[in-house]
PDB file with SEQRES, HELIX, SHEET and CRYST1 records, atoms N, CA, C and O in Angstrom:
SEQRES   1 A   88  MET LYS PRO VAL ILE GLY VAL PHE GLN ALA TRP PHE CYS          
SEQRES   2 A   88  ILE VAL VAL SER VAL PHE ALA ILE VAL ILE LEU SER VAL          
SEQRES   3 A   88  ILE GLY ALA LEU PHE GLN SER ASN HIS HIS SER MET THR          
SEQRES   4 A   88  GLY SER MET ASP ASP PRO GLU HIS PRO LYS ALA VAL ALA          
SEQRES   5 A   88  ALA THR VAL PHE SER ALA VAL ILE ILE TYR ALA LEU PHE          
SEQRES   6 A   88  LEU VAL GLY CYS GLY PHE GLN ALA TYR LEU HIS PHE ARG          
SEQRES   7 A   88  GLU ASN ARG LYS GLY ALA ILE ARG ILE SER                      
HELIX    1 AA1 VAL A    7  GLN A   32  1                                  26    
HELIX    2 AA2 HIS A   36  THR A   39  1                                   4    
HELIX    3 AA3 PRO A   48  ARG A   81  1                                  34    
CRYST1    1.000    1.000    1.000  90.00  90.00  90.00 P 1           1          
ATOM      1  N   MET A   1      46.234-108.139 -42.795  1.00  0.00           N  
ATOM      2  CA  MET A   1      46.772-108.877 -43.909  1.00  0.00           C  
ATOM      3  C   MET A   1      48.227-108.595 -44.097  1.00  0.00           C  
ATOM      4  O   MET A   1      48.647-107.451 -43.930  1.00  0.00           O  
ATOM      5  N   LYS A   2      49.014-109.573 -44.434  1.00  0.00           N  
ATOM      6  CA  LYS A   2      50.434-109.389 -44.643  1.00  0.00           C  
ATOM      7  C   LYS A   2      50.727-109.368 -46.149  1.00  0.00           C  
ATOM      8  O   LYS A   2      50.065-110.030 -46.949  1.00  0.00           O  
ATOM      9  N   PRO A   3      51.739-108.584 -46.493  1.00  0.00           N  
ATOM     10  CA  PRO A   3      52.133-108.537 -47.893  1.00  0.00           C  
ATOM     11  C   PRO A   3      52.777-109.915 -48.363  1.00  0.00           C  
ATOM     12  O   PRO A   3      53.453-110.608 -47.602  1.00  0.00           O  
ATOM     13  N   VAL A   4      52.518-110.234 -49.631  1.00  0.00           N  
ATOM     14  CA  VAL A   4      53.054-111.453 -50.174  1.00  0.00           C  
ATOM     15  C   VAL A   4      54.391-111.275 -50.789  1.00  0.00           C  
ATOM     16  O   VAL A   4      55.252-112.147 -50.674  1.00  0.00           O  
ATOM     17  N   ILE A   5      54.598-110.126 -51.464  1.00  0.00           N  
ATOM     18  CA  ILE A   5      55.859-109.868 -52.093  1.00  0.00           C  
ATOM     19  C   ILE A   5      56.603-108.757 -51.370  1.00  0.00           C  
ATOM     20  O   ILE A   5      55.994-108.059 -50.559  1.00  0.00           O  
ATOM     21  N   GLY A   6      57.897-108.560 -51.627  1.00  0.00           N  
ATOM     22  CA  GLY A   6      58.717-107.599 -50.965  1.00  0.00           C  
ATOM     23  C   GLY A   6      58.372-106.191 -51.407  1.00  0.00           C  
ATOM     24  O   GLY A   6      57.736-105.972 -52.439  1.00  0.00           O  
ATOM     25  N   VAL A   7      58.820-105.224 -50.576  1.00  0.00           N  
ATOM     26  CA  VAL A   7      58.540-103.783 -50.919  1.00  0.00           C  
ATOM     27  C   VAL A   7      59.222-103.341 -52.189  1.00  0.00           C  
ATOM     28  O   VAL A   7      58.639-102.589 -52.970  1.00  0.00           O  
ATOM     29  N   PHE A   8      60.485-103.803 -52.425  1.00  0.00           N  
ATOM     30  CA  PHE A   8      61.171-103.416 -53.660  1.00  0.00           C  
ATOM     31  C   PHE A   8      60.463-103.973 -54.838  1.00  0.00           C  
ATOM     32  O   PHE A   8      60.289-103.250 -55.819  1.00  0.00           O  
ATOM     33  N   GLN A   9      60.021-105.259 -54.823  1.00  0.00           N  
ATOM     34  CA  GLN A   9      59.301-105.871 -55.925  1.00  0.00           C  
ATOM     35  C   GLN A   9      57.979-105.160 -56.198  1.00  0.00           C  
ATOM     36  O   GLN A   9      57.600-104.957 -57.351  1.00  0.00           O  
ATOM     37  N   ALA A  10      57.297-104.794 -55.152  1.00  0.00           N  
ATOM     38  CA  ALA A  10      56.031-104.096 -55.299  1.00  0.00           C  
ATOM     39  C   ALA A  10      56.221-102.756 -56.029  1.00  0.00           C  
ATOM     40  O   ALA A  10      55.506-102.447 -56.982  1.00  0.00           O  
ATOM     41  N   TRP A  11      57.204-101.967 -55.557  1.00  0.00           N  
ATOM     42  CA  TRP A  11      57.414-100.681 -56.243  1.00  0.00           C  
ATOM     43  C   TRP A  11      58.017-100.808 -57.642  1.00  0.00           C  
ATOM     44  O   TRP A  11      57.764 -99.974 -58.511  1.00  0.00           O  
ATOM     45  N   PHE A  12      58.799-101.836 -57.849  1.00  0.00           N  
ATOM     46  CA  PHE A  12      59.317-102.069 -59.229  1.00  0.00           C  
ATOM     47  C   PHE A  12      58.177-102.431 -60.155  1.00  0.00           C  
ATOM     48  O   PHE A  12      58.148-101.978 -61.299  1.00  0.00           O  
ATOM     49  N   CYS A  13      57.224-103.246 -59.683  1.00  0.00           N  
ATOM     50  CA  CYS A  13      56.057-103.652 -60.469  1.00  0.00           C  
ATOM     51  C   CYS A  13      55.164-102.420 -60.780  1.00  0.00           C  
ATOM     52  O   CYS A  13      54.604-102.332 -61.873  1.00  0.00           O  
ATOM     53  N   ILE A  14      55.029-101.465 -59.818  1.00  0.00           N  
ATOM     54  CA  ILE A  14      54.260-100.304 -60.018  1.00  0.00           C  
ATOM     55  C   ILE A  14      54.863 -99.475 -61.142  1.00  0.00           C  
ATOM     56  O   ILE A  14      54.155 -99.053 -62.056  1.00  0.00           O  
ATOM     57  N   VAL A  15      56.234 -99.228 -61.072  1.00  0.00           N  
ATOM     58  CA  VAL A  15      56.866 -98.443 -62.012  1.00  0.00           C  
ATOM     59  C   VAL A  15      56.757 -99.045 -63.407  1.00  0.00           C  
ATOM     60  O   VAL A  15      56.429 -98.349 -64.368  1.00  0.00           O  
ATOM     61  N   VAL A  16      57.034-100.340 -63.509  1.00  0.00           N  
ATOM     62  CA  VAL A  16      56.991-101.015 -64.831  1.00  0.00           C  
ATOM     63  C   VAL A  16      55.529-101.000 -65.350  1.00  0.00           C  
ATOM     64  O   VAL A  16      55.335-100.832 -66.554  1.00  0.00           O  
ATOM     65  N   SER A  17      54.562-101.158 -64.549  1.00  0.00           N  
ATOM     66  CA  SER A  17      53.157-101.167 -64.994  1.00  0.00           C  
ATOM     67  C   SER A  17      52.752 -99.808 -65.520  1.00  0.00           C  
ATOM     68  O   SER A  17      52.118 -99.692 -66.569  1.00  0.00           O  
ATOM     69  N   VAL A  18      53.128 -98.776 -64.773  1.00  0.00           N  
ATOM     70  CA  VAL A  18      52.775 -97.399 -65.244  1.00  0.00           C  
ATOM     71  C   VAL A  18      53.417 -97.084 -66.578  1.00  0.00           C  
ATOM     72  O   VAL A  18      52.776 -96.517 -67.462  1.00  0.00           O  
ATOM     73  N   PHE A  19      54.717 -97.459 -66.731  1.00  0.00           N  
ATOM     74  CA  PHE A  19      55.427 -97.252 -67.976  1.00  0.00           C  
ATOM     75  C   PHE A  19      54.778 -98.045 -69.119  1.00  0.00           C  
ATOM     76  O   PHE A  19      54.641 -97.538 -70.232  1.00  0.00           O  
ATOM     77  N   ALA A  20      54.392 -99.261 -68.841  1.00  0.00           N  
ATOM     78  CA  ALA A  20      53.764-100.119 -69.886  1.00  0.00           C  
ATOM     79  C   ALA A  20      52.377 -99.573 -70.293  1.00  0.00           C  
ATOM     80  O   ALA A  20      52.021 -99.553 -71.471  1.00  0.00           O  
ATOM     81  N   ILE A  21      51.608 -99.132 -69.276  1.00  0.00           N  
ATOM     82  CA  ILE A  21      50.325 -98.599 -69.588  1.00  0.00           C  
ATOM     83  C   ILE A  21      50.438 -97.368 -70.512  1.00  0.00           C  
ATOM     84  O   ILE A  21      49.707 -97.242 -71.494  1.00  0.00           O  
ATOM     85  N   VAL A  22      51.332 -96.508 -70.184  1.00  0.00           N  
ATOM     86  CA  VAL A  22      51.507 -95.270 -71.029  1.00  0.00           C  
ATOM     87  C   VAL A  22      51.936 -95.612 -72.427  1.00  0.00           C  
ATOM     88  O   VAL A  22      51.318 -95.150 -73.386  1.00  0.00           O  
ATOM     89  N   ILE A  23      52.992 -96.422 -72.581  1.00  0.00           N  
ATOM     90  CA  ILE A  23      53.554 -96.763 -73.872  1.00  0.00           C  
ATOM     91  C   ILE A  23      52.515 -97.579 -74.674  1.00  0.00           C  
ATOM     92  O   ILE A  23      52.259 -97.245 -75.830  1.00  0.00           O  
ATOM     93  N   LEU A  24      51.934 -98.594 -74.122  1.00  0.00           N  
ATOM     94  CA  LEU A  24      50.973 -99.406 -74.851  1.00  0.00           C  
ATOM     95  C   LEU A  24      49.732 -98.614 -75.232  1.00  0.00           C  
ATOM     96  O   LEU A  24      49.162 -98.850 -76.298  1.00  0.00           O  
ATOM     97  N   SER A  25      49.301 -97.686 -74.397  1.00  0.00           N  
ATOM     98  CA  SER A  25      48.131 -96.887 -74.738  1.00  0.00           C  
ATOM     99  C   SER A  25      48.438 -95.997 -75.953  1.00  0.00           C  
ATOM    100  O   SER A  25      47.568 -95.787 -76.797  1.00  0.00           O  
ATOM    101  N   VAL A  26      49.647 -95.484 -76.044  1.00  0.00           N  
ATOM    102  CA  VAL A  26      49.983 -94.664 -77.218  1.00  0.00           C  
ATOM    103  C   VAL A  26      50.012 -95.575 -78.479  1.00  0.00           C  
ATOM    104  O   VAL A  26      49.443 -95.252 -79.522  1.00  0.00           O  
ATOM    105  N   ILE A  27      50.711 -96.736 -78.323  1.00  0.00           N  
ATOM    106  CA  ILE A  27      50.774 -97.621 -79.509  1.00  0.00           C  
ATOM    107  C   ILE A  27      49.384 -98.099 -79.928  1.00  0.00           C  
ATOM    108  O   ILE A  27      49.103 -98.166 -81.124  1.00  0.00           O  
ATOM    109  N   GLY A  28      48.528 -98.426 -78.999  1.00  0.00           N  
ATOM    110  CA  GLY A  28      47.126 -98.866 -79.312  1.00  0.00           C  
ATOM    111  C   GLY A  28      46.358 -97.734 -79.945  1.00  0.00           C  
ATOM    112  O   GLY A  28      45.596 -97.969 -80.883  1.00  0.00           O  
ATOM    113  N   ALA A  29      46.530 -96.494 -79.465  1.00  0.00           N  
ATOM    114  CA  ALA A  29      45.844 -95.374 -80.064  1.00  0.00           C  
ATOM    115  C   ALA A  29      46.300 -95.114 -81.495  1.00  0.00           C  
ATOM    116  O   ALA A  29      45.496 -94.741 -82.349  1.00  0.00           O  
ATOM    117  N   LEU A  30      47.603 -95.313 -81.757  1.00  0.00           N  
ATOM    118  CA  LEU A  30      48.104 -95.129 -83.125  1.00  0.00           C  
ATOM    119  C   LEU A  30      47.529 -96.178 -84.047  1.00  0.00           C  
ATOM    120  O   LEU A  30      47.137 -95.872 -85.173  1.00  0.00           O  
ATOM    121  N   PHE A  31      47.473 -97.439 -83.570  1.00  0.00           N  
ATOM    122  CA  PHE A  31      46.876 -98.480 -84.479  1.00  0.00           C  
ATOM    123  C   PHE A  31      45.349 -98.231 -84.613  1.00  0.00           C  
ATOM    124  O   PHE A  31      44.809 -98.451 -85.698  1.00  0.00           O  
ATOM    125  N   GLN A  32      44.642 -97.788 -83.567  1.00  0.00           N  
ATOM    126  CA  GLN A  32      43.206 -97.508 -83.650  1.00  0.00           C  
ATOM    127  C   GLN A  32      42.870 -96.467 -84.661  1.00  0.00           C  
ATOM    128  O   GLN A  32      41.901 -96.577 -85.413  1.00  0.00           O  
ATOM    129  N   SER A  33      43.732 -95.397 -84.666  1.00  0.00           N  
ATOM    130  CA  SER A  33      43.478 -94.276 -85.603  1.00  0.00           C  
ATOM    131  C   SER A  33      44.085 -94.553 -87.015  1.00  0.00           C  
ATOM    132  O   SER A  33      44.035 -93.682 -87.883  1.00  0.00           O  
ATOM    133  N   ASN A  34      44.616 -95.680 -87.224  1.00  0.00           N  
ATOM    134  CA  ASN A  34      45.214 -96.045 -88.537  1.00  0.00           C  
ATOM    135  C   ASN A  34      46.303 -95.114 -88.918  1.00  0.00           C  
ATOM    136  O   ASN A  34      46.411 -94.753 -90.090  1.00  0.00           O  
ATOM    137  N   HIS A  35      47.158 -94.682 -87.950  1.00  0.00           N  
ATOM    138  CA  HIS A  35      48.217 -93.711 -88.206  1.00  0.00           C  
ATOM    139  C   HIS A  35      49.227 -94.268 -89.106  1.00  0.00           C  
ATOM    140  O   HIS A  35      49.579 -95.444 -89.005  1.00  0.00           O  
ATOM    141  N   HIS A  36      49.733 -93.428 -90.030  1.00  0.00           N  
ATOM    142  CA  HIS A  36      50.637 -93.950 -91.104  1.00  0.00           C  
ATOM    143  C   HIS A  36      51.959 -94.471 -90.533  1.00  0.00           C  
ATOM    144  O   HIS A  36      52.621 -95.279 -91.185  1.00  0.00           O  
ATOM    145  N   SER A  37      52.359 -94.037 -89.348  1.00  0.00           N  
ATOM    146  CA  SER A  37      53.625 -94.549 -88.777  1.00  0.00           C  
ATOM    147  C   SER A  37      53.489 -95.992 -88.320  1.00  0.00           C  
ATOM    148  O   SER A  37      54.494 -96.682 -88.151  1.00  0.00           O  
ATOM    149  N   MET A  38      52.285 -96.448 -88.121  1.00  0.00           N  
ATOM    150  CA  MET A  38      52.068 -97.859 -87.738  1.00  0.00           C  
ATOM    151  C   MET A  38      51.527 -98.701 -88.889  1.00  0.00           C  
ATOM    152  O   MET A  38      51.752 -99.911 -88.903  1.00  0.00           O  
ATOM    153  N   THR A  39      50.843 -98.128 -89.828  1.00  0.00           N  
ATOM    154  CA  THR A  39      50.230 -98.909 -90.923  1.00  0.00           C  
ATOM    155  C   THR A  39      50.645 -98.440 -92.286  1.00  0.00           C  
ATOM    156  O   THR A  39      49.914 -98.641 -93.256  1.00  0.00           O  
ATOM    157  N   GLY A  40      51.782 -97.829 -92.387  1.00  0.00           N  
ATOM    158  CA  GLY A  40      52.127 -97.200 -93.688  1.00  0.00           C  
ATOM    159  C   GLY A  40      53.034 -98.062 -94.593  1.00  0.00           C  
ATOM    160  O   GLY A  40      53.327 -97.652 -95.716  1.00  0.00           O  
ATOM    161  N   SER A  41      53.466 -99.191 -94.151  1.00  0.00           N  
ATOM    162  CA  SER A  41      54.377 -99.983 -95.057  1.00  0.00           C  
ATOM    163  C   SER A  41      53.750-101.319 -95.355  1.00  0.00           C  
ATOM    164  O   SER A  41      52.686-101.681 -94.853  1.00  0.00           O  
ATOM    165  N   MET A  42      54.473-102.041 -96.207  1.00  0.00           N  
ATOM    166  CA  MET A  42      53.933-103.360 -96.614  1.00  0.00           C  
ATOM    167  C   MET A  42      54.001-104.466 -95.540  1.00  0.00           C  
ATOM    168  O   MET A  42      53.267-105.452 -95.606  1.00  0.00           O  
ATOM    169  N   ASP A  43      54.884-104.285 -94.564  1.00  0.00           N  
ATOM    170  CA  ASP A  43      55.075-105.314 -93.532  1.00  0.00           C  
ATOM    171  C   ASP A  43      54.120-105.135 -92.337  1.00  0.00           C  
ATOM    172  O   ASP A  43      54.182-105.918 -91.388  1.00  0.00           O  
ATOM    173  N   ASP A  44      53.272-104.159 -92.364  1.00  0.00           N  
ATOM    174  CA  ASP A  44      52.373-103.876 -91.266  1.00  0.00           C  
ATOM    175  C   ASP A  44      51.152-104.718 -91.317  1.00  0.00           C  
ATOM    176  O   ASP A  44      50.795-105.201 -92.391  1.00  0.00           O  
ATOM    177  N   PRO A  45      50.468-104.928 -90.181  1.00  0.00           N  
ATOM    178  CA  PRO A  45      49.284-105.816 -90.125  1.00  0.00           C  
ATOM    179  C   PRO A  45      48.157-105.341 -91.019  1.00  0.00           C  
ATOM    180  O   PRO A  45      47.985-104.146 -91.263  1.00  0.00           O  
ATOM    181  N   GLU A  46      47.360-106.355 -91.523  1.00  0.00           N  
ATOM    182  CA  GLU A  46      46.243-106.053 -92.360  1.00  0.00           C  
ATOM    183  C   GLU A  46      45.072-105.466 -91.611  1.00  0.00           C  
ATOM    184  O   GLU A  46      44.301-104.685 -92.168  1.00  0.00           O  
ATOM    185  N   HIS A  47      44.934-105.834 -90.360  1.00  0.00           N  
ATOM    186  CA  HIS A  47      43.761-105.365 -89.518  1.00  0.00           C  
ATOM    187  C   HIS A  47      44.238-104.621 -88.309  1.00  0.00           C  
ATOM    188  O   HIS A  47      44.386-105.202 -87.234  1.00  0.00           O  
ATOM    189  N   PRO A  48      44.493-103.287 -88.476  1.00  0.00           N  
ATOM    190  CA  PRO A  48      45.056-102.520 -87.348  1.00  0.00           C  
ATOM    191  C   PRO A  48      44.063-102.411 -86.191  1.00  0.00           C  
ATOM    192  O   PRO A  48      44.488-102.304 -85.041  1.00  0.00           O  
ATOM    193  N   LYS A  49      42.811-102.434 -86.445  1.00  0.00           N  
ATOM    194  CA  LYS A  49      41.805-102.410 -85.352  1.00  0.00           C  
ATOM    195  C   LYS A  49      41.885-103.637 -84.413  1.00  0.00           C  
ATOM    196  O   LYS A  49      41.672-103.544 -83.204  1.00  0.00           O  
ATOM    197  N   ALA A  50      42.206-104.801 -85.042  1.00  0.00           N  
ATOM    198  CA  ALA A  50      42.384-105.974 -84.164  1.00  0.00           C  
ATOM    199  C   ALA A  50      43.657-105.932 -83.394  1.00  0.00           C  
ATOM    200  O   ALA A  50      43.718-106.396 -82.255  1.00  0.00           O  
ATOM    201  N   VAL A  51      44.687-105.379 -83.999  1.00  0.00           N  
ATOM    202  CA  VAL A  51      45.958-105.166 -83.265  1.00  0.00           C  
ATOM    203  C   VAL A  51      45.763-104.255 -82.107  1.00  0.00           C  
ATOM    204  O   VAL A  51      46.276-104.498 -81.014  1.00  0.00           O  
ATOM    205  N   ALA A  52      44.977-103.138 -82.349  1.00  0.00           N  
ATOM    206  CA  ALA A  52      44.701-102.174 -81.247  1.00  0.00           C  
ATOM    207  C   ALA A  52      43.917-102.799 -80.129  1.00  0.00           C  
ATOM    208  O   ALA A  52      44.161-102.487 -78.964  1.00  0.00           O  
ATOM    209  N   ALA A  53      42.957-103.695 -80.447  1.00  0.00           N  
ATOM    210  CA  ALA A  53      42.202-104.307 -79.405  1.00  0.00           C  
ATOM    211  C   ALA A  53      43.087-105.248 -78.607  1.00  0.00           C  
ATOM    212  O   ALA A  53      42.889-105.368 -77.398  1.00  0.00           O  
ATOM    213  N   THR A  54      44.049-105.918 -79.216  1.00  0.00           N  
ATOM    214  CA  THR A  54      44.987-106.759 -78.496  1.00  0.00           C  
ATOM    215  C   THR A  54      45.889-105.986 -77.608  1.00  0.00           C  
ATOM    216  O   THR A  54      46.167-106.394 -76.481  1.00  0.00           O  
ATOM    217  N   VAL A  55      46.370-104.833 -78.115  1.00  0.00           N  
ATOM    218  CA  VAL A  55      47.280-103.986 -77.306  1.00  0.00           C  
ATOM    219  C   VAL A  55      46.439-103.394 -76.124  1.00  0.00           C  
ATOM    220  O   VAL A  55      46.948-103.301 -75.007  1.00  0.00           O  
ATOM    221  N   PHE A  56      45.277-103.032 -76.345  1.00  0.00           N  
ATOM    222  CA  PHE A  56      44.446-102.502 -75.179  1.00  0.00           C  
ATOM    223  C   PHE A  56      44.119-103.557 -74.165  1.00  0.00           C  
ATOM    224  O   PHE A  56      43.954-103.247 -72.985  1.00  0.00           O  
ATOM    225  N   SER A  57      44.013-104.868 -74.611  1.00  0.00           N  
ATOM    226  CA  SER A  57      43.813-105.872 -73.591  1.00  0.00           C  
ATOM    227  C   SER A  57      45.090-106.051 -72.785  1.00  0.00           C  
ATOM    228  O   SER A  57      45.008-106.389 -71.604  1.00  0.00           O  
ATOM    229  N   ALA A  58      46.244-105.844 -73.356  1.00  0.00           N  
ATOM    230  CA  ALA A  58      47.530-105.863 -72.581  1.00  0.00           C  
ATOM    231  C   ALA A  58      47.515-104.691 -71.619  1.00  0.00           C  
ATOM    232  O   ALA A  58      47.984-104.842 -70.492  1.00  0.00           O  
ATOM    233  N   VAL A  59      47.000-103.527 -72.004  1.00  0.00           N  
ATOM    234  CA  VAL A  59      46.881-102.367 -71.096  1.00  0.00           C  
ATOM    235  C   VAL A  59      46.013-102.737 -69.906  1.00  0.00           C  
ATOM    236  O   VAL A  59      46.338-102.352 -68.782  1.00  0.00           O  
ATOM    237  N   ILE A  60      44.939-103.456 -70.102  1.00  0.00           N  
ATOM    238  CA  ILE A  60      44.070-103.855 -69.027  1.00  0.00           C  
ATOM    239  C   ILE A  60      44.804-104.784 -68.057  1.00  0.00           C  
ATOM    240  O   ILE A  60      44.672-104.671 -66.838  1.00  0.00           O  
ATOM    241  N   ILE A  61      45.573-105.697 -68.630  1.00  0.00           N  
ATOM    242  CA  ILE A  61      46.331-106.645 -67.802  1.00  0.00           C  
ATOM    243  C   ILE A  61      47.337-105.888 -66.909  1.00  0.00           C  
ATOM    244  O   ILE A  61      47.454-106.157 -65.714  1.00  0.00           O  
ATOM    245  N   TYR A  62      48.056-104.936 -67.527  1.00  0.00           N  
ATOM    246  CA  TYR A  62      48.975-104.122 -66.750  1.00  0.00           C  
ATOM    247  C   TYR A  62      48.329-103.294 -65.712  1.00  0.00           C  
ATOM    248  O   TYR A  62      48.918-103.066 -64.655  1.00  0.00           O  
ATOM    249  N   ALA A  63      47.088-102.807 -65.970  1.00  0.00           N  
ATOM    250  CA  ALA A  63      46.342-102.084 -64.975  1.00  0.00           C  
ATOM    251  C   ALA A  63      45.989-102.956 -63.813  1.00  0.00           C  
ATOM    252  O   ALA A  63      46.010-102.493 -62.673  1.00  0.00           O  
ATOM    253  N   LEU A  64      45.664-104.211 -64.055  1.00  0.00           N  
ATOM    254  CA  LEU A  64      45.439-105.178 -62.979  1.00  0.00           C  
ATOM    255  C   LEU A  64      46.696-105.374 -62.148  1.00  0.00           C  
ATOM    256  O   LEU A  64      46.658-105.417 -60.919  1.00  0.00           O  
ATOM    257  N   PHE A  65      47.857-105.495 -62.888  1.00  0.00           N  
ATOM    258  CA  PHE A  65      49.165-105.633 -62.142  1.00  0.00           C  
ATOM    259  C   PHE A  65      49.334-104.358 -61.262  1.00  0.00           C  
ATOM    260  O   PHE A  65      49.729-104.458 -60.100  1.00  0.00           O  
ATOM    261  N   LEU A  66      49.038-103.189 -61.815  1.00  0.00           N  
ATOM    262  CA  LEU A  66      49.250-101.998 -61.038  1.00  0.00           C  
ATOM    263  C   LEU A  66      48.370-101.934 -59.775  1.00  0.00           C  
ATOM    264  O   LEU A  66      48.800-101.478 -58.716  1.00  0.00           O  
ATOM    265  N   VAL A  67      47.157-102.397 -59.926  1.00  0.00           N  
ATOM    266  CA  VAL A  67      46.244-102.447 -58.724  1.00  0.00           C  
ATOM    267  C   VAL A  67      46.785-103.415 -57.711  1.00  0.00           C  
ATOM    268  O   VAL A  67      46.878-103.091 -56.527  1.00  0.00           O  
ATOM    269  N   GLY A  68      47.159-104.648 -58.174  1.00  0.00           N  
ATOM    270  CA  GLY A  68      47.663-105.628 -57.215  1.00  0.00           C  
ATOM    271  C   GLY A  68      48.940-105.234 -56.530  1.00  0.00           C  
ATOM    272  O   GLY A  68      49.074-105.435 -55.323  1.00  0.00           O  
ATOM    273  N   CYS A  69      49.948-104.641 -57.306  1.00  0.00           N  
ATOM    274  CA  CYS A  69      51.186-104.272 -56.704  1.00  0.00           C  
ATOM    275  C   CYS A  69      50.987-103.011 -55.853  1.00  0.00           C  
ATOM    276  O   CYS A  69      51.667-102.841 -54.841  1.00  0.00           O  
ATOM    277  N   GLY A  70      50.112-102.173 -56.229  1.00  0.00           N  
ATOM    278  CA  GLY A  70      49.823-100.998 -55.382  1.00  0.00           C  
ATOM    279  C   GLY A  70      49.224-101.419 -54.045  1.00  0.00           C  
ATOM    280  O   GLY A  70      49.499-100.808 -53.012  1.00  0.00           O  
ATOM    281  N   PHE A  71      48.405-102.462 -54.072  1.00  0.00           N  
ATOM    282  CA  PHE A  71      47.863-102.970 -52.807  1.00  0.00           C  
ATOM    283  C   PHE A  71      48.931-103.568 -51.947  1.00  0.00           C  
ATOM    284  O   PHE A  71      48.907-103.416 -50.726  1.00  0.00           O  
ATOM    285  N   GLN A  72      49.902-104.269 -52.580  1.00  0.00           N  
ATOM    286  CA  GLN A  72      50.991-104.839 -51.833  1.00  0.00           C  
ATOM    287  C   GLN A  72      51.904-103.725 -51.250  1.00  0.00           C  
ATOM    288  O   GLN A  72      52.397-103.877 -50.132  1.00  0.00           O  
ATOM    289  N   ALA A  73      52.131-102.653 -51.956  1.00  0.00           N  
ATOM    290  CA  ALA A  73      52.908-101.548 -51.476  1.00  0.00           C  
ATOM    291  C   ALA A  73      52.166-100.887 -50.310  1.00  0.00           C  
ATOM    292  O   ALA A  73      52.793-100.473 -49.335  1.00  0.00           O  
ATOM    293  N   TYR A  74      50.843-100.787 -50.403  1.00  0.00           N  
ATOM    294  CA  TYR A  74      50.029-100.212 -49.324  1.00  0.00           C  
ATOM    295  C   TYR A  74      50.129-101.033 -48.056  1.00  0.00           C  
ATOM    296  O   TYR A  74      50.208-100.498 -46.950  1.00  0.00           O  
ATOM    297  N   LEU A  75      50.126-102.366 -48.242  1.00  0.00           N  
ATOM    298  CA  LEU A  75      50.256-103.257 -47.115  1.00  0.00           C  
ATOM    299  C   LEU A  75      51.624-103.089 -46.391  1.00  0.00           C  
ATOM    300  O   LEU A  75      51.701-103.123 -45.163  1.00  0.00           O  
ATOM    301  N   HIS A  76      52.688-102.908 -47.195  1.00  0.00           N  
ATOM    302  CA  HIS A  76      53.982-102.600 -46.589  1.00  0.00           C  
ATOM    303  C   HIS A  76      53.964-101.297 -45.919  1.00  0.00           C  
ATOM    304  O   HIS A  76      54.511-101.190 -44.822  1.00  0.00           O  
ATOM    305  N   PHE A  77      53.385-100.291 -46.478  1.00  0.00           N  
ATOM    306  CA  PHE A  77      53.326 -98.994 -45.808  1.00  0.00           C  
ATOM    307  C   PHE A  77      52.521 -99.057 -44.496  1.00  0.00           C  
ATOM    308  O   PHE A  77      52.900 -98.472 -43.482  1.00  0.00           O  
ATOM    309  N   ARG A  78      51.437 -99.763 -44.556  1.00  0.00           N  
ATOM    310  CA  ARG A  78      50.611 -99.916 -43.305  1.00  0.00           C  
ATOM    311  C   ARG A  78      51.344-100.695 -42.227  1.00  0.00           C  
ATOM    312  O   ARG A  78      51.239-100.386 -41.040  1.00  0.00           O  
ATOM    313  N   GLU A  79      52.092-101.715 -42.657  1.00  0.00           N  
ATOM    314  CA  GLU A  79      52.840-102.499 -41.709  1.00  0.00           C  
ATOM    315  C   GLU A  79      53.971-101.693 -41.025  1.00  0.00           C  
ATOM    316  O   GLU A  79      54.238-101.829 -39.831  1.00  0.00           O  
ATOM    317  N   ASN A  80      54.611-100.857 -41.847  1.00  0.00           N  
ATOM    318  CA  ASN A  80      55.668-100.054 -41.261  1.00  0.00           C  
ATOM    319  C   ASN A  80      55.155 -98.980 -40.352  1.00  0.00           C  
ATOM    320  O   ASN A  80      55.867 -98.583 -39.430  1.00  0.00           O  
ATOM    321  N   ARG A  81      53.976 -98.496 -40.554  1.00  0.00           N  
ATOM    322  CA  ARG A  81      53.391 -97.431 -39.666  1.00  0.00           C  
ATOM    323  C   ARG A  81      53.088 -98.016 -38.297  1.00  0.00           C  
ATOM    324  O   ARG A  81      53.103 -97.263 -37.323  1.00  0.00           O  
ATOM    325  N   LYS A  82      52.812 -99.314 -38.158  1.00  0.00           N  
ATOM    326  CA  LYS A  82      52.488 -99.861 -36.902  1.00  0.00           C  
ATOM    327  C   LYS A  82      53.727-100.030 -36.026  1.00  0.00           C  
ATOM    328  O   LYS A  82      53.582-100.294 -34.833  1.00  0.00           O  
ATOM    329  N   GLY A  83      54.905 -99.894 -36.553  1.00  0.00           N  
ATOM    330  CA  GLY A  83      56.104-100.089 -35.778  1.00  0.00           C  
ATOM    331  C   GLY A  83      56.518-101.500 -35.653  1.00  0.00           C  
ATOM    332  O   GLY A  83      57.300-101.836 -34.764  1.00  0.00           O  
ATOM    333  N   ALA A  84      56.021-102.360 -36.522  1.00  0.00           N  
ATOM    334  CA  ALA A  84      56.344-103.834 -36.440  1.00  0.00           C  
ATOM    335  C   ALA A  84      57.819-104.016 -36.817  1.00  0.00           C  
ATOM    336  O   ALA A  84      58.346-103.299 -37.668  1.00  0.00           O  
ATOM    337  N   ILE A  85      58.445-104.945 -36.196  1.00  0.00           N  
ATOM    338  CA  ILE A  85      59.825-105.302 -36.483  1.00  0.00           C  
ATOM    339  C   ILE A  85      59.839-106.251 -37.660  1.00  0.00           C  
ATOM    340  O   ILE A  85      59.193-107.299 -37.651  1.00  0.00           O  
ATOM    341  N   ARG A  86      60.580-105.867 -38.657  1.00  0.00           N  
ATOM    342  CA  ARG A  86      60.716-106.733 -39.847  1.00  0.00           C  
ATOM    343  C   ARG A  86      61.958-107.572 -39.865  1.00  0.00           C  
ATOM    344  O   ARG A  86      63.061-107.078 -39.629  1.00  0.00           O  
ATOM    345  N   ILE A  87      61.788-108.801 -40.137  1.00  0.00           N  
ATOM    346  CA  ILE A  87      62.984-109.668 -40.313  1.00  0.00           C  
ATOM    347  C   ILE A  87      63.072-109.977 -41.818  1.00  0.00           C  
ATOM    348  O   ILE A  87      62.223-110.660 -42.391  1.00  0.00           O  
ATOM    349  N   SER A  88      64.079-109.471 -42.395  1.00  0.00           N  
ATOM    350  CA  SER A  88      64.209-109.621 -43.924  1.00  0.00           C  
ATOM    351  C   SER A  88      65.005-110.856 -44.248  1.00  0.00           C  
ATOM    352  O   SER A  88      65.225-111.159 -45.420  1.00  0.00           O  
TER     353      SER A  88                                                      
END                                                                             
């Protein structure tokens, strides 16, 4: 199998996905626990559990991106181990 995206794009996607998963997981956990920093003012959402579910669905999407881009990076790594000549 040949990679579809470039090696730089694959690694950039991995880094962004990991960062997004960590940050969104913390934000979702704060909404899930009804933490006062997320739900303590008048402008905050009325249903923090629904917001947490939406944020966690974004975490799942970023996890799928992480798996897909990780597979692309693996394909690049495997292609380079074979000694194939790359034309960029």
